[in-house]
Rosetta silent file (secondary structure, phi, psi, omega in degrees, C-alpha in Angstrom):
SEQUENCE: XXXXXXXXXXXXXXXXXXXXXXXXXXXXXXXXXXXXXXXXXXXXXXXXXXXXXXXXXXXXXXXXXXXXXXXXXXXXXXXXXXXXXXXXXXXXXXXXXXXXXXXXXXXXXXXXXXXXXXXXXXXXXXXXXXXXXXXXXXXXXXXXXXXXXXXXXXXXXXXXXXXXXXXXXXXXXXXXXXXXXXXXXXXXXXXXXXXXXXXXXXXXXXXXXXXXXXXXXXXXXXXXXXX
SCORE:     score description
SCORE:     0.000 S_00000001
   1 L     0.000  -43.891  176.626    5.934   11.245   -9.646 S_00000001
   2 H   -56.336  -48.657  179.000    5.137   14.702   -8.513 S_00000001
   3 H   -60.013  -37.998  177.941    3.749   13.481   -5.294 S_00000001
   4 H   -72.730  -28.947  175.774    6.724   11.319   -4.667 S_00000001
   5 H   -63.281  -42.250 -177.823    9.049   14.290   -5.269 S_00000001
   6 H   -81.408  -37.719 -169.915    7.217   16.143   -2.522 S_00000001
   7 H   -99.646  -26.806  176.979    6.473   13.322   -0.010 S_00000001
   8 H    59.425 -148.057 -177.973    9.549   11.023   -0.795 S_00000001
   9 H   -56.441  -15.970 -179.893    9.884    7.801    1.323 S_00000001
  10 H   -64.993  -17.082 -179.996    6.944    8.965    3.496 S_00000001
  11 H   -68.152  -14.684  176.670    4.645    7.632    0.788 S_00000001
  12 H   -59.432  -29.022  179.835    5.490    4.204    2.105 S_00000001
  13 H   -62.277  -15.646  179.252    3.016    4.752    4.904 S_00000001
  14 H   -81.012  -23.901 -173.792    0.269    4.301    2.240 S_00000001
  15 H   -51.068  -44.267  171.997    1.378    0.729    1.399 S_00000001
  16 H   -55.070  -44.421 -179.641   -0.820   -0.925    4.094 S_00000001
  17 H   -71.821  -31.854  175.096   -3.896    0.873    2.910 S_00000001
  18 H   -71.365  -40.449  174.276   -3.233    0.183   -0.715 S_00000001
  19 H   -60.879  -39.650  178.768   -2.774   -3.585    0.088 S_00000001
  20 H   -67.191  -33.462 -175.802   -6.045   -3.500    2.074 S_00000001
  21 H   -78.071  -35.531  169.857   -7.903   -1.729   -0.841 S_00000001
  22 H   -62.162  -43.684  171.700   -6.635   -4.309   -3.272 S_00000001
  23 H   -61.706  -43.338  179.915   -7.748   -7.152   -1.120 S_00000001
  24 H   -61.207  -46.178  179.127  -11.127   -5.539   -0.449 S_00000001
  25 H   -61.196  -37.893  173.269  -11.809   -5.093   -4.155 S_00000001
  26 H   -65.834  -38.441  177.873  -10.832   -8.672   -4.806 S_00000001
  27 H   -61.450  -51.797 -174.179  -12.883   -9.883   -1.900 S_00000001
  28 H   -62.357  -41.011 -174.673  -16.108   -8.001   -2.789 S_00000001
  29 H   -67.882  -47.358 -175.641  -15.893   -9.031   -6.553 S_00000001
  30 H   -61.864  -45.218 -178.570  -15.156  -12.735   -5.730 S_00000001
  31 H   -68.690  -47.827  177.909  -17.754  -13.045   -3.021 S_00000001
  32 H   -62.653  -39.592  179.250  -20.482  -11.211   -4.997 S_00000001
  33 H   -60.877  -36.959 -176.109  -19.465  -13.192   -8.205 S_00000001
  34 H   -78.228  -45.308 -176.864  -19.883  -16.549   -6.400 S_00000001
  35 H   -82.418   -1.592  172.705  -23.166  -15.721   -4.697 S_00000001
  36 L   -74.303  -13.104  179.750  -24.622  -14.046   -7.736 S_00000001
  37 L  -101.301    0.412 -177.616  -24.921  -17.663   -9.081 S_00000001
  38 L  -109.968  115.687  178.864  -26.641  -19.049   -5.917 S_00000001
  39 E   -82.307  147.840  174.837  -30.421  -18.639   -5.950 S_00000001
  40 L   -75.792  153.133 -175.143  -32.480  -18.332   -2.800 S_00000001
  41 L   -75.110  -21.544 -172.087  -34.784  -21.258   -2.278 S_00000001
  42 L   -93.680    0.646  169.351  -37.851  -19.139   -1.722 S_00000001
  43 L    64.568   22.454  177.243  -37.502  -17.472   -5.164 S_00000001
  44 L   -79.513  143.541  179.336  -37.954  -13.864   -3.941 S_00000001
  45 L   -88.270  166.297 -177.880  -36.346  -11.245   -6.197 S_00000001
  46 H   -65.042  -38.599  179.848  -33.999   -8.453   -4.959 S_00000001
  47 H   -74.637  -33.364  173.795  -36.579   -5.803   -5.554 S_00000001
  48 H   -59.903  -43.982 -175.083  -39.321   -7.794   -3.837 S_00000001
  49 H   -64.759  -43.647  177.566  -37.049   -8.276   -0.786 S_00000001
  50 H   -60.563  -41.924 -177.244  -36.364   -4.512   -0.581 S_00000001
  51 H   -61.202  -45.871 -176.693  -40.060   -3.716   -0.962 S_00000001
  52 H   -68.479  -31.905 -177.821  -41.097   -6.096    1.754 S_00000001
  53 H   -65.785  -49.211  178.677  -38.357   -4.793    4.185 S_00000001
  54 H   -66.180  -38.337 -177.419  -39.794   -1.237    3.697 S_00000001
  55 H   -68.688  -36.536 -177.658  -43.388   -2.229    3.837 S_00000001
  56 H   -67.416  -26.398  178.851  -42.732   -4.191    7.124 S_00000001
  57 L  -100.122    8.920  178.097  -41.394   -0.952    8.705 S_00000001
  58 L    58.417   41.634  176.153  -44.185    1.138    7.164 S_00000001
  59 L   -98.750  121.249 -175.466  -41.837    3.214    5.058 S_00000001
  60 L  -119.464  163.916  174.622  -43.660    4.640    2.110 S_00000001
  61 L    89.634   -2.912  177.283  -42.735    6.977   -0.787 S_00000001
  62 L   -88.745  130.199  177.245  -39.511    5.252   -1.941 S_00000001
  63 E   -98.483  158.457  179.552  -39.400    4.670   -5.696 S_00000001
  64 E  -116.621  141.171  178.101  -37.334    2.050   -7.424 S_00000001
  65 E  -141.593  159.968  173.299  -35.080    2.395  -10.494 S_00000001
  66 E   -83.143  131.742  172.741  -32.484    0.286  -12.212 S_00000001
  67 L   -74.978  151.703 -173.407  -28.936    1.204  -11.570 S_00000001
  68 L   -82.370   -1.415  178.298  -26.823    1.949  -14.644 S_00000001
  69 L  -151.622  162.065  177.175  -23.913   -0.448  -13.698 S_00000001
  70 L   -65.955  133.652 -170.140  -23.124   -3.676  -12.031 S_00000001
  71 L    57.163   29.950  177.071  -22.723   -3.126   -8.236 S_00000001
  72 L  -101.837   23.364  178.607  -24.041    0.339   -8.694 S_00000001
  73 L   -66.224  134.974  178.823  -26.878   -0.233   -6.156 S_00000001
  74 E  -161.502  162.222  175.700  -27.493    2.707   -3.902 S_00000001
  75 E  -110.948  123.884  176.653  -30.212    4.689   -2.014 S_00000001
  76 E  -100.494  105.708  179.238  -30.513    8.397   -2.859 S_00000001
  77 L   -68.643  -22.927  177.505  -31.982   10.112    0.207 S_00000001
  78 L   -70.048  -34.925  177.122  -32.558   13.417   -1.572 S_00000001
  79 L  -108.233   -2.653  179.988  -34.994   11.834   -4.036 S_00000001
  80 L    63.538   38.090  179.073  -36.068    8.833   -2.002 S_00000001
  81 E  -110.992  128.019  174.563  -34.949    6.501   -4.865 S_00000001
  82 E  -106.475  115.020 -177.104  -33.553    3.058   -4.351 S_00000001
  83 E  -107.321  135.533 -176.374  -31.589    1.946   -7.401 S_00000001
  84 E  -125.648  139.294 -174.623  -30.707   -1.678   -7.921 S_00000001
  85 L   -84.307  -21.349 -177.436  -28.444   -3.162  -10.554 S_00000001
  86 L  -142.634   60.516 -176.102  -30.282   -6.578  -10.696 S_00000001
  87 L   -57.371  -31.785  178.354  -33.752   -6.023   -9.384 S_00000001
  88 L   -83.863   -6.057 -179.209  -35.123   -9.157  -11.016 S_00000001
  89 L   -74.748  138.757  175.143  -32.479  -11.443   -9.598 S_00000001
  90 L  -111.553   24.102  176.038  -33.230  -13.941   -6.954 S_00000001
  91 E   -75.972  149.219  178.280  -29.624  -14.580   -6.125 S_00000001
  92 H   -47.908  -49.790 -177.956  -28.194  -14.386   -2.623 S_00000001
  93 H   -59.356  -49.269  178.278  -25.883  -11.554   -3.669 S_00000001
  94 H   -63.102  -39.539 -179.505  -28.569   -9.428   -5.201 S_00000001
  95 H   -68.244  -41.824  179.351  -30.988   -9.914   -2.349 S_00000001
  96 H   -64.586  -41.674  177.146  -28.329   -9.116    0.215 S_00000001
  97 H   -66.616  -42.448  177.427  -27.281   -5.913   -1.571 S_00000001
  98 H   -59.538  -42.645  177.025  -30.940   -4.890   -2.069 S_00000001
  99 H   -61.979  -43.933  177.967  -31.671   -5.459    1.656 S_00000001
 100 H   -55.019  -54.302 -177.320  -28.609   -3.293    2.462 S_00000001
 101 H   -63.337  -36.241  170.766  -29.849   -0.383    0.374 S_00000001
 102 H   -60.676  -33.042  172.452  -33.315   -0.875    1.963 S_00000001
 103 H   -59.306  -35.878  176.735  -31.453   -0.450    5.207 S_00000001
 104 H   -71.678  -37.204  174.597  -30.276    2.936    4.128 S_00000001
 105 H   -65.162  -37.794  175.092  -33.906    3.857    3.236 S_00000001
 106 H   -65.122  -44.623  176.237  -34.934    2.755    6.807 S_00000001
 107 H   -54.048  -44.812 -177.268  -32.102    4.926    8.270 S_00000001
 108 H   -69.104  -40.642  179.899  -33.426    7.866    6.321 S_00000001
 109 H   -66.476  -30.349 -177.799  -37.020    7.265    7.432 S_00000001
 110 L   -96.682    8.496  178.437  -35.940    6.921   11.070 S_00000001
 111 L    58.955   45.801 -178.326  -33.644    9.988   10.939 S_00000001
 112 L   -63.756  121.234 -165.398  -30.509    7.930   11.713 S_00000001
 113 H   -64.775  -44.578  175.631  -28.140   10.684   12.793 S_00000001
 114 H   -60.096  -34.546  172.258  -24.875    9.462   11.111 S_00000001
 115 H   -59.272  -45.192 -176.614  -26.721    9.240    7.783 S_00000001
 116 H   -61.706  -45.882  175.790  -27.967   12.734    8.252 S_00000001
 117 H   -60.636  -47.208  177.517  -24.428   13.973    9.001 S_00000001
 118 H   -60.455  -47.034  176.628  -23.021   12.177    5.992 S_00000001
 119 H   -57.617  -37.459 -179.888  -25.641   13.591    3.671 S_00000001
 120 H   -65.559  -35.878 -166.728  -24.976   17.110    4.989 S_00000001
 121 H   -98.533    1.911 -177.264  -21.204   17.000    4.463 S_00000001
 122 H   -56.877  -50.962 -178.993  -21.253   15.381    0.886 S_00000001
 123 H   -58.454  -47.136 -178.780  -20.784   18.748   -0.953 S_00000001
 124 H   -60.307  -41.427 -177.694  -18.016   19.831    1.391 S_00000001
 125 H   -67.739  -47.528 -174.869  -16.309   16.391    1.329 S_00000001
 126 H   -67.200  -42.630  175.078  -16.508   16.160   -2.499 S_00000001
 127 H   -55.332  -51.322 -177.007  -15.116   19.785   -2.899 S_00000001
 128 H   -55.467  -53.414 -173.413  -12.317   18.977   -0.361 S_00000001
 129 H   -62.920  -30.831 -179.954  -11.233   15.768   -1.963 S_00000001
 130 H   -83.272  -35.495 -172.324  -10.866   17.413   -5.444 S_00000001
 131 H   -93.636  -25.175 -164.122   -9.172   20.686   -4.359 S_00000001
 132 H   -56.955  -48.816 -172.373   -7.104   19.631   -1.390 S_00000001
 133 H   -71.406  -41.674  178.644   -4.146   18.064   -3.096 S_00000001
 134 H   -65.487  -35.525  175.544   -3.760   20.659   -5.850 S_00000001
 135 H   -62.848  -48.043 -179.591   -3.962   23.465   -3.203 S_00000001
 136 H   -63.196  -45.479 -178.626   -1.502   21.737   -1.037 S_00000001
 137 H   -66.863  -39.688  176.631    0.978   21.059   -3.924 S_00000001
 138 H   -64.864  -45.775 -178.248    0.719   24.751   -5.163 S_00000001
 139 H   -63.270  -35.630  179.305    1.362   25.996   -1.579 S_00000001
 140 H   -69.165  -43.610 -177.109    4.437   23.699   -1.259 S_00000001
 141 H   -72.526  -38.062 -178.718    5.985   24.862   -4.514 S_00000001
 142 L   -85.500    1.972  178.779    5.110   28.560   -3.966 S_00000001
 143 L    54.541   53.356  174.599    6.200   28.284   -0.264 S_00000001
 144 L  -122.785   86.594 -176.176    2.873   29.495    0.972 S_00000001
 145 H   -50.556  -37.348 -175.715    2.120   27.576    4.276 S_00000001
 146 H   -59.570  -37.579 -179.952   -1.386   29.115    4.403 S_00000001
 147 H   -74.970  -30.869  179.038   -2.389   27.312    1.219 S_00000001
 148 H   -65.887  -40.463 -178.162   -0.856   24.040    2.452 S_00000001
 149 H   -66.994  -45.652  179.830   -2.896   24.421    5.688 S_00000001
 150 H   -56.070  -47.174  178.418   -6.066   25.169    3.605 S_00000001
 151 H   -58.103  -44.168 -178.915   -5.401   21.968    1.581 S_00000001
 152 H   -67.081  -36.200  177.895   -5.108   19.974    4.775 S_00000001
 153 H   -65.173  -44.652  175.788   -8.259   21.427    6.170 S_00000001
 154 H   -67.005  -37.216  178.472  -10.221   20.565    3.057 S_00000001
 155 H   -69.043  -32.429  176.162   -8.862   17.063    2.896 S_00000001
 156 H   -54.919  -46.990  176.951   -9.841   16.630    6.647 S_00000001
 157 H   -54.334  -39.649  177.773  -13.428   17.045    5.532 S_00000001
 158 H   -70.899  -38.014  172.679  -13.059   14.226    3.070 S_00000001
 159 H   -63.369  -41.748  178.843  -11.477   12.047    5.725 S_00000001
 160 H   -59.833  -40.538  179.555  -14.306   12.778    8.175 S_00000001
 161 H   -62.235  -44.724  178.238  -16.806   11.715    5.437 S_00000001
 162 H   -61.732  -35.118  178.813  -15.084    8.368    5.098 S_00000001
 163 H   -72.311  -42.330  175.148  -15.121    7.841    8.902 S_00000001
 164 H   -59.870  -33.203 -175.380  -18.873    8.793    9.116 S_00000001
 165 H   -64.269  -32.676  179.431  -19.528    6.373    6.380 S_00000001
 166 H   -54.961  -55.509  178.987  -18.473    3.417    8.426 S_00000001
 167 H   -63.111  -31.762 -179.482  -21.193    3.429   11.044 S_00000001
 168 H   -62.847  -50.377  178.682  -23.688    4.247    8.313 S_00000001
 169 H   -68.306  -43.493  176.749  -22.797    1.196    6.232 S_00000001
 170 H   -63.711  -36.036 -179.979  -22.469   -1.249    9.098 S_00000001
 171 H   -75.738  -33.643  171.944  -25.796   -0.262   10.501 S_00000001
 172 H   -56.147  -49.831 -178.260  -27.476   -0.572    7.103 S_00000001
 173 H   -59.190  -48.732  179.518  -26.067   -4.101    6.939 S_00000001
 174 H   -52.278  -47.085 -179.772  -27.319   -4.894   10.475 S_00000001
 175 H   -69.466  -32.795  173.449  -30.800   -3.785    9.558 S_00000001
 176 H   -59.077  -53.413 -175.962  -30.661   -5.763    6.307 S_00000001
 177 H   -61.149  -47.167 -176.462  -29.712   -9.005    8.121 S_00000001
 178 H   -60.877  -41.732 -179.921  -32.239   -8.459   10.812 S_00000001
 179 H   -65.170  -44.201  179.556  -35.007   -7.712    8.321 S_00000001
 180 H   -65.966  -41.374  176.364  -34.196  -10.788    6.220 S_00000001
 181 H   -59.706  -48.877 -177.446  -34.124  -12.979    9.322 S_00000001
 182 H   -67.187  -30.799 -176.892  -37.384  -11.687   10.669 S_00000001
 183 H   -82.660  -27.157 -175.141  -39.227  -11.990    7.349 S_00000001
 184 L    80.282   17.842  179.618  -38.234  -15.477    6.505 S_00000001
 185 L   -70.863  -27.710 -179.131  -37.353  -14.600    2.941 S_00000001
 186 L  -125.032  158.085  175.150  -34.071  -16.547    3.245 S_00000001
 187 L   -79.116  172.152  177.220  -33.122  -19.732    5.045 S_00000001
 188 H   -61.693  -44.735  174.355  -30.504  -19.716    7.885 S_00000001
 189 H   -59.309  -37.306  178.186  -27.804  -20.932    5.465 S_00000001
 190 H   -75.396  -27.691  179.008  -28.687  -18.319    2.916 S_00000001
 191 H   -65.077  -37.888  178.080  -28.633  -15.592    5.680 S_00000001
 192 H   -58.818  -37.822 -179.630  -25.082  -16.729    6.341 S_00000001
 193 H   -73.721  -38.133  171.680  -24.197  -16.184    2.839 S_00000001
 194 H   -54.191  -46.109  179.870  -25.805  -12.810    2.784 S_00000001
 195 H   -63.526  -36.286  176.116  -23.593  -11.800    5.711 S_00000001
 196 H   -62.336  -44.471 -178.930  -20.542  -12.871    3.817 S_00000001
 197 H   -60.967  -46.315 -176.886  -21.567  -10.605    0.805 S_00000001
 198 H   -65.913  -37.764 -179.428  -22.189   -7.693    3.171 S_00000001
 199 H   -71.556  -33.037  170.266  -19.114   -8.131    5.052 S_00000001
 200 H   -64.498  -53.183 -178.675  -16.957   -8.230    1.846 S_00000001
 201 H   -57.539  -42.885 -175.248  -18.688   -4.895    0.719 S_00000001
 202 H   -67.506  -25.268  177.862  -18.079   -3.249    4.181 S_00000001
 203 H   -64.891  -29.192 -178.100  -14.327   -3.976    3.848 S_00000001
 204 H   -69.030  -28.970 -177.818  -14.155   -1.604    0.924 S_00000001
 205 H   -80.312  -32.455  176.822  -15.402    1.259    3.089 S_00000001
 206 H   -65.801  -42.689 -179.478  -12.781    0.303    5.773 S_00000001
 207 H   -64.317  -44.176  178.111  -10.066    0.367    3.141 S_00000001
 208 H   -58.877  -43.548  177.791  -11.291    3.773    1.876 S_00000001
 209 H   -62.146  -46.514  179.757  -11.213    5.173    5.407 S_00000001
 210 H   -58.275  -48.235 -174.962   -7.686    3.772    6.025 S_00000001
 211 H   -63.808  -47.175  179.757   -6.415    5.190    2.762 S_00000001
 212 H   -63.072  -41.648  178.604   -7.890    8.713    3.462 S_00000001
 213 H   -58.162  -49.170 -177.560   -6.541    8.735    7.039 S_00000001
 214 H   -66.137  -36.174  178.534   -3.052    7.792    6.010 S_00000001
 215 H   -63.032  -41.311  175.773   -3.149   10.347    3.134 S_00000001
 216 H   -55.015  -43.067  178.607   -3.948   12.970    5.794 S_00000001
 217 H   -66.110  -40.860  172.922   -0.976   11.855    7.845 S_00000001
 218 H   -55.228  -48.390  174.161    1.133   12.208    4.785 S_00000001
 219 H   -54.820  -47.906 -172.083    0.060   15.753    4.211 S_00000001
 220 H   -67.473  -40.991  179.662    0.706   16.629    7.861 S_00000001
 221 H   -64.401  -41.218 -177.548    4.249   15.105    7.761 S_00000001
 222 H   -64.292  -41.204  178.783    5.051   16.877    4.477 S_00000001
 223 H   -60.082  -44.429 -173.283    3.757   20.171    5.848 S_00000001
 224 H   -64.380  -44.238  179.974    5.769   19.773    9.005 S_00000001
 225 H   -61.370  -27.890 -169.985    9.032   19.205    7.006 S_00000001
 226 L   -92.841   -3.781 -177.944    8.444   22.378    4.979 S_00000001
 227 L  -100.708    0.000    0.000    7.928   24.684    7.984 S_00000001
């Protein structure tokens, strides 16, 4: 309600991003849910697939842990830990996600520039996303344009983070698909299903970037009206 009071009808510009975000969440959960029940014919598990991908590229020193929630799979470059929510599963969905996270480990080992940039700006982006709107709102009420500008600058860092995330995620999926194809761990049909899982997951990052970018536009429009 407070944001609507400040931004008014301009908030309507967020509707496309909100619709995309809702669709992306539905798509990833429905696609993952479907392929979580489809086992690969060669009975390889998600953890085995990730380990084989790393071994084929001679990447050592990565440890494996169980993620603490469903779809909580991720690679931590600071600790070189790959966390999987279903390491023992031999489903198409689990293997696709595990291969994707192994792709991030490959990026780290190969010094993939966008990943390095994203990792470097994590603290700034996190700080900016938390403080930007409160700072902007306080500046608007107190009629302090400098604080509004500071809020916009901080939020710009968060937007940049979401944009840098896009090539990182798409490249990790590209590496995953290529590795699975080269290794023969999945059939051609199963590889097509993996691509569907990873494409659905990638859509959530596109939605996040769109939402962040439009929120930044909203801040700029509101700041311009108050000057």
